[in-house]
C-alpha positions, 0 to 999 in steps of 0.5 A: 575681542583682540587686545581688550584693555584692563579697565581696572587700571587703564584710567589710573595708568593714564594719569593726566595730560592736556593740549591746545590744538589749532583748527584750520579756521584759525589759519585762514582767518589770521592769514586772511584767506577766503574759506572757499579759496582755502578749500579749492586753491592749493596756493591759498592753502599753502599761504594759509599755512605759511602765514597762519602758523607764525601768527598763531604762535605770535598770538597764543604762545609756544604751548599751542600745537601748530597743525601739521601741513595738511590738505583741507580737512574734509570728512566727506572724502569717502562718500565723494568717492562713492558719488556724493556731490560736495558743495563749497559755499563762498563763506562756509564749510563744505556741504554734502548731499545724500547720494541714495534715494533708498536703502535698496538703491544704496545696497546695490550701489555699494556692491560695485567696485570703487577706485578710491583714488580715481573717483569723486574729488579724490584726483583733485585732492591728490594733486592738491597734496602733490602741490603742497608737498612741493611747497613744503619739502621739509614736512610730510603733507598729511592727506585731509581727504577723510571719512566718518564712522558707520552710522554717520556715513549711513545717514550722510548717504541716505539722509532722513530715510535712514532713521525711519528705516531703523524701525521699518526695515531693520534687516535692510539697515543691517545689510546697508551698514555692513556694506557701507562700513566695509567700504569705509574700511577699504577707503581707510586702506587707500588712505594708508597707501597714500600716506605710506603708513601701515595703519592710520596715524593718530595725528591729526585726529584721524586715528579716532572713529568719529560717529556723532550720529550714533548718539541719536540712536536710543541706547537699546539700539546700540547692540544691534545697529552701532556696536557690530559696525564699530567693531568692523571698523576697528578691525580695519587699519586702525592701531587703537580703539579711540572714539569721538562721539558727540551728544552721547547720553549717560545710558550709552556710556556702558557700551564703551567698554563692551567695544574695547574703547581705550580713549573716549572724546565726548566732544560737545555733549550737553547731557554729560560732564566729567563726573557723569562720564567717570561714574558711567565708564572706566574708559579714559576720557577727555573734556573739551572747552569749546571755542564758543564757550570762551566768550562768556568766561573769565580767565578764572572760569577757564582755570576752574574748568580745567581743575574741575575736569581733572578733579572729576576724572578726566584723563586729559583736558583740551581746547582748539584755537578756532576762527572766532578766538583769533584776538587778544582777549581769547588768547589770554583765556587760552593762556589761562587754560594752559597755565591751569593744565600745566599745574594740574598735570604737575599735581597729578604727577606728584601724587596729589589725589583728584579730591585734593585737586578739587580744592583748587577750584574757586567757590564760584567755580564749584557752583558753576561746574557742572550744575550750571554749565554750560551757560 
């Protein structure tokens, strides 16, 4: 495997970092732009950035990362070009429909040539990007027309049939995954051509393989139905083997080193915590405070969360400002996150051990994290 890292030192060399990002939902909420308009109207999306970014800065402060200007982030871009229909609810996120009634139909379809810039809604969003670039000539407008990982894409294309076929038609599943993953790689090459980059750039987080549905497969199925197709994806125009996979189980962590992952984002994974991850793999990993977690937490809870994550081995802590957080109470908690993260980074940079950092967690925090988390 090309460039497999030295896991004996990779995590210690990484140290500790942190960030607070801004989700697009915060922009349209603060700018009072209807969700559907944000996705389908270039002028509404432009207004969301023009009004929303300054309002995020005013509410949350200078340490929150403002999002780069980007066309609406739609992870179903690839399957749309293959023929999947996308629906845009009046007050909800984008919805996709399964494209194939069977694996056999999908295998036949996936062997046909695709013009990724001309099929599905790609022409609409290429023109969308052109209009946004005219509105923001001083910034590079990113292309939000994106893709999912191999197993998630297979599930999107076939629906529940894919899960049954893992047991009933494993050889067809392998062929389907081979073809659909090759299609993802070709779509990524098209994406790089649009962005005029040799490889997929890491920001916003598009340089990461995102494959949440893989976590639904039993650990002993991963060598057969997950790892070969992750490897195929990573051999495409991807600079670094970074992974986002939510809801993984402890028994699945062993595979991260086998596939050469350098950075692991578990997202929201209820069966994991930093202590379990650190014991189960040597891959550097992040730990996220989800937007829905803020409501029952105090500022002290938030600080304890950050310190305990660092004490238990996280290489970075992060959170995103989202729609429901766009008010002062949540903003205070985000500022508490930033304060604790800055201090944690300083302590680790100064040579303080993870064990010593754990002393910054309050007694109630030691009880809460992670035995009684999440509430």
